[in-house]
TORDREN-190030 format. One line per 5 residues: number of its first residue (from 1); their letters; for each residue y negated, z negated, x of C-alpha. Coordinates in Angstrom, 1 decimal. Layout:
N
NUM> A> Y:Z:X  ...
% end
This chain:
351
1> MRVDD> 13.1:-3.8:19.5  15.7:-4.5:16.8  14.9:-4.6:13.1  16.6:-8.0:13.0  13.7:-9.3:15.1
6> FDFDL> 11.5:-9.0:12.0  13.7:-11.0:9.6  12.9:-14.3:8.0  14.2:-16.5:5.1  12.2:-16.3:1.9
11> PEELI> 13.0:-18.3:-1.2  13.3:-16.0:-4.2  11.0:-18.2:-6.3  8.1:-17.4:-3.9  8.1:-13.7:-5.0
16> ALRPA> 5.1:-13.3:-7.3  5.8:-11.6:-10.5  2.2:-11.8:-11.8  -1.1:-11.9:-10.1  -3.3:-15.0:-9.9
21> RPRRA> -5.7:-15.5:-12.8  -8.5:-14.9:-11.9  -7.5:-12.7:-9.0  -9.9:-14.4:-6.6  -8.1:-17.7:-7.2
26> ARLLV> -5.2:-16.5:-5.0  -4.7:-18.6:-1.9  -5.9:-17.3:1.5  -4.4:-17.9:4.9  -7.0:-17.4:7.7
31> ADAER> -5.6:-17.1:11.2  -6.3:-16.0:14.7  -4.2:-16.3:17.8  -4.4:-20.1:17.9  -5.6:-21.5:14.6
36> EEIGV> -5.0:-21.2:10.9  -6.2:-22.7:7.7  -5.4:-22.2:4.0  -8.0:-21.9:1.3  -8.7:-19.7:-1.7
41> FSDLP> -9.6:-16.0:-1.7  -13.0:-16.5:-3.2  -14.0:-18.1:0.1  -13.4:-14.9:2.1  -17.1:-14.2:2.6
46> LHLRP> -17.5:-17.5:4.4  -15.1:-16.2:7.1  -17.1:-13.1:7.7  -20.5:-12.6:9.5  -23.6:-10.5:8.7
51> GDLLV> -23.1:-7.1:10.1  -19.3:-7.1:9.7  -17.8:-4.0:8.0  -15.1:-4.3:5.3  -13.3:-1.0:4.7
56> FNDTK> -11.5:-0.4:1.3  -8.9:2.2:0.2  -10.1:3.8:-3.1  -6.9:5.4:-4.0  -5.9:5.2:-7.7
61> VIPAR> -2.3:4.5:-8.8  -1.0:7.0:-11.3  1.6:6.0:-14.0  4.3:7.6:-11.8  7.4:6.2:-13.5
66> LSGVR> 8.7:8.6:-16.1  11.7:7.9:-18.5  13.4:10.6:-20.4  16.6:12.6:-20.9  18.4:15.5:-19.2
71> RRGDS> 19.5:18.1:-21.6  22.4:20.3:-20.7  24.4:22.0:-23.5  25.2:19.4:-26.1  25.0:16.4:-23.8
76> DVAVE> 21.9:14.3:-23.1  21.8:11.8:-20.3  19.0:9.2:-19.8  17.1:9.8:-16.6  14.2:8.1:-14.8
81> ATLLK> 11.9:9.7:-12.2  9.3:8.2:-10.0  6.8:10.7:-8.9  6.2:10.8:-5.1  4.0:13.7:-4.1
86> RLSPS> 2.3:16.6:-5.8  3.5:19.9:-4.4  1.5:22.3:-6.7  -0.5:22.1:-9.9  2.8:21.9:-11.9
91> RWSAL> 5.4:20.6:-9.4  6.1:17.1:-8.0  8.6:15.7:-5.6  10.3:12.6:-7.1  13.1:10.1:-6.8
96> ARPGK> 15.4:10.5:-9.8  18.3:8.6:-11.1  21.1:9.1:-11.9  20.8:11.6:-9.1  24.5:12.6:-9.1
101> RLKPG> 24.3:13.8:-12.7  21.4:16.2:-12.1  21.5:19.7:-10.8  18.9:22.5:-10.3  18.1:24.2:-13.6
106> DALDF> 18.6:21.1:-15.8  16.1:20.8:-18.6  14.3:17.4:-18.7  12.2:15.8:-21.4  10.0:12.9:-20.7
111> GGLGA> 8.7:11.7:-24.1  7.7:15.3:-25.1  6.6:16.4:-21.6  9.0:19.2:-20.8  10.2:20.0:-17.2
116> TLAAK> 12.9:21.6:-15.2  14.8:20.2:-12.2  13.7:22.8:-9.6  15.5:21.5:-6.5  17.7:18.7:-5.4
121> GEKGL> 17.8:16.9:-2.0  19.6:13.8:-0.7  19.5:10.2:-1.9  18.0:11.1:-5.3  15.1:13.2:-4.0
126> VEIEF> 14.3:16.1:-6.3  11.6:18.5:-7.2  10.4:18.7:-10.8  8.6:21.7:-12.3  6.6:20.6:-15.4
131> AAAGP> 5.7:22.8:-18.3  2.1:21.6:-18.0  -0.1:22.0:-14.9  -3.3:20.7:-13.4  -5.5:18.4:-15.5
136> ALDAE> -3.3:19.0:-18.6  -0.3:17.7:-16.6  -2.3:14.7:-15.4  -3.1:13.8:-19.0  0.5:14.1:-20.0
141> IARVG> 1.7:11.9:-17.2  -1.0:9.3:-18.2  0.4:9.5:-21.8  4.1:9.0:-21.0  4.2:7.3:-17.6
146> APPLP> 4.4:3.6:-16.7  3.1:1.7:-13.7  5.5:2.2:-10.7  6.0:-1.5:-10.0  7.6:-2.3:-6.6
151> PYIAA> 11.4:-2.6:-6.7  11.3:-6.4:-6.1  9.3:-6.9:-9.3  10.9:-4.2:-11.3  14.3:-5.8:-10.6
156> RRAAD> 13.1:-9.0:-12.2  11.1:-7.8:-15.2  9.9:-4.7:-17.0  6.4:-3.2:-16.6  4.1:-3.9:-19.5
161> EADKA> 0.6:-3.3:-20.7  -0.8:-6.0:-18.4  0.4:-4.1:-15.3  -1.7:-1.1:-16.1  -4.8:-3.2:-15.2
166> DYQTM> -3.1:-5.7:-12.8  -1.6:-3.0:-10.6  -5.0:-1.3:-10.0  -7.8:-2.3:-7.7  -11.5:-2.4:-8.7
171> FAAAP> -12.1:0.4:-6.2  -9.6:2.9:-7.7  -11.3:6.3:-7.9  -9.1:9.0:-6.4  -5.8:9.5:-8.4
176> GAVAA> -2.7:10.1:-6.3  -1.0:6.8:-5.2  2.4:5.7:-6.5  1.9:2.2:-5.0  -1.2:0.1:-5.0
181> PTASL> -3.1:-0.9:-1.9  -2.4:-4.5:-2.9  -4.6:-6.3:-0.5  -7.6:-5.2:-2.6  -6.1:-6.5:-5.8
186> HFEPE> -7.8:-9.9:-5.0  -11.3:-8.5:-5.0  -13.5:-9.0:-8.0  -17.2:-8.4:-8.7  -18.0:-12.1:-7.9
191> VMAAL> -16.4:-11.7:-4.4  -18.2:-8.4:-3.8  -21.6:-10.0:-4.7  -20.9:-12.9:-2.3  -20.1:-10.4:0.5
196> AERGV> -23.3:-8.5:-0.1  -25.3:-11.7:-0.1  -23.6:-12.7:3.2  -24.7:-9.4:4.7  -21.3:-7.8:5.0
201> RTARL> -21.3:-4.0:4.8  -18.6:-2.1:3.0  -17.2:1.4:3.3  -14.4:3.4:1.7  -11.6:5.8:2.6
206> TLHVG> -8.6:7.2:0.7  -5.0:7.0:1.5  -2.6:7.9:-1.3  0.1:5.3:-0.8  3.7:6.7:-1.3
211> AGTFL> 6.9:5.1:-2.4  8.0:5.1:1.2  6.1:1.9:1.6  9.0:0.2:-0.4  11.9:1.9:1.3
216> PVKAE> 14.1:-0.4:3.4  14.4:0.2:7.1  18.0:1.1:7.5  18.0:1.7:11.3  19.2:-1.0:13.6
221> EVSGH> 16.5:-0.2:16.2  12.9:0.0:15.2  12.6:3.3:17.2  15.1:4.8:14.8  12.9:4.6:11.7
226> RMHAE> 10.7:7.4:10.6  7.7:6.9:8.3  7.0:9.1:5.3  3.8:11.1:5.6  0.9:10.1:3.3
231> WGELP> -2.3:12.1:2.6  -5.6:10.5:3.4  -9.3:11.2:3.9  -11.8:9.2:6.0  -15.2:10.6:5.2
236> PETAA> -18.0:11.1:7.8  -20.1:8.3:6.4  -17.2:5.8:6.9  -16.6:7.0:10.4  -20.3:6.6:11.2
241> AVIET> -20.3:3.1:9.7  -17.4:2.0:11.9  -19.1:3.4:15.0  -22.4:1.7:14.1  -20.8:-1.6:13.4
246> RAAGG> -18.9:-1.8:16.7  -21.9:-0.6:18.6  -24.0:-3.5:17.1  -21.3:-6.1:17.9  -20.0:-6.4:14.4
251> RVIAA> -16.4:-6.5:13.4  -14.4:-3.9:11.4  -12.1:-5.5:8.8  -9.5:-3.3:7.0  -8.8:-4.3:3.4
256> GTTAL> -5.1:-3.7:3.6  -2.5:-2.1:5.8  -3.2:1.3:4.2  -6.9:1.2:5.3  -5.8:0.0:8.7
261> RLLES> -3.3:2.8:9.2  -5.8:5.5:8.3  -8.6:4.0:10.4  -6.2:3.9:13.4  -5.0:7.4:12.7
266> AAGEG> -8.6:8.6:12.9  -9.4:6.6:16.1  -9.4:8.0:19.6  -11.0:7.2:22.9  -14.4:8.2:21.6
271> GVAPF> -14.2:6.1:18.5  -13.3:6.8:14.9  -13.8:10.4:13.7  -13.7:11.9:10.2  -10.2:12.6:9.1
276> IGETD> -8.5:14.6:6.4  -4.8:15.4:6.2  -1.4:13.6:6.4  -0.5:10.7:8.6  2.9:9.2:9.4
281> IFITP> 1.6:6.6:11.9  4.1:3.8:12.6  2.5:0.7:14.0  4.8:-1.6:15.9  4.3:-4.3:18.6
286> GFRFR> 2.7:-2.7:21.7  0.4:-0.5:19.6  -3.1:-0.1:21.1  -5.7:-0.8:18.3  -8.9:1.1:18.6
291> AVDGL> -10.7:0.6:15.3  -9.8:-2.6:13.5  -10.6:-6.2:14.4  -9.6:-8.0:11.3  -7.1:-7.4:8.5
296> VTNFH> -6.9:-8.6:4.9  -3.3:-8.3:3.8  -0.7:-9.8:1.5  2.6:-11.3:2.7  5.3:-8.6:3.3
301> LPRST> 9.0:-8.0:3.0  11.4:-9.2:5.7  12.5:-6.3:8.1  9.8:-4.1:6.7  7.4:-1.6:8.5
306> LLMLV> 4.5:-3.7:7.1  5.8:-6.8:8.8  6.1:-4.8:12.0  2.5:-3.7:11.6  1.1:-7.2:11.2
311> SAFMG> 3.3:-8.4:14.1  1.7:-5.7:16.2  -1.7:-7.0:15.1  -1.0:-10.7:15.8  2.1:-10.8:18.0
316> RERML> 5.6:-11.1:16.6  6.1:-14.8:17.3  2.7:-15.7:16.0  3.2:-13.7:12.9  6.6:-15.2:12.1
321> ALYAR> 5.2:-18.7:12.7  2.4:-17.9:10.2  5.0:-16.7:7.7  7.0:-19.9:8.2  3.8:-21.8:7.5
326> AVAER> 3.2:-19.7:4.3  6.7:-20.5:3.1  6.3:-24.2:3.8  3.0:-24.2:1.9  4.7:-22.4:-1.0
331> MRFYS> 2.4:-19.4:-0.9  3.2:-16.5:-3.1  4.6:-13.3:-1.5  4.4:-9.5:-2.0  2.2:-7.3:-4.1
336> YGDSS> 1.0:-9.8:-6.7  1.1:-12.7:-4.2  -1.4:-14.5:-2.1  -3.5:-13.1:0.8  -4.3:-13.5:4.4
341> LLWRA> -7.2:-12.8:6.8  -5.9:-12.0:10.3  -8.0:-11.8:13.4  -6.4:-10.0:16.3  -6.8:-11.1:19.9
346> RREGE> -8.0:-8.1:22.0  -5.9:-7.2:25.0  -7.4:-5.9:28.2  -8.5:-2.3:27.8  -8.8:-2.4:24.0
351> G> -12.0:-1.8:22.1
% end
């Protein structure tokens, strides 16, 4: 498969720069292999059945974008770093710019949070050793950091106070993500109450979403792309809930591609098992799904790994046709955009 096979035309004005107000007022495209309809997200419970299981990602976005200066001799240079992954209590890997003007040993100051550039890799990737560590460092990052908005929003406007709440789900509990599991941004207490009344069960897992989710696919062939590893945990009670649901004839619905990726990482011939560790699973057409029947997800970037994932779930031609319908209906795309509920058609031999 070529990456070009996952391209489509998207008018720039359909890129959502703010979420719907209220969040549950976003539009919802519901589709299976043959039919689709468009409504509002607050109607999601009406499309689920008693005994279905909805699985959420409870990762919490940290204010991972740091602005500051590099100090070397008498010269100060403005720098920006986006934290990617914690390496130790005091050290993070990060993307920094201007990367060419940084070198190991440089002193950095992010609004009074001192640090040293400990190592430098390719394409702006660096390791930063902070003067603080552990919970004290977490508090400093919370003080000086800003929400790490996706590049397609950050290129159009600056992050502000509203984003601190808007770019966080109601399930956020485990700090560590540098990108939100955006499918869950639409859920509000009113929707959760309606789901409970409907008899829909819920469960949680954690996958700390990395900035790799926004990186463009530069390979010409899909097989040439490599996913960045992300840390996740699927607890025993969630694995048990998945097994019980499927045994009873219920459906397992992932709230977002991050929840789906961890569920499928934990799935084997015997079902879903508890999981803790890193996953770099890359789901493309031809993938054999073992855990997930339905997927709540936003509309994704052209040529992206997430578009490849939903194409694997629905079939490439079907998914591109649904995206064409979404564009024609002027639905809003990406992190702050509208949502979809996708039901996959099981192939022979799949669970």
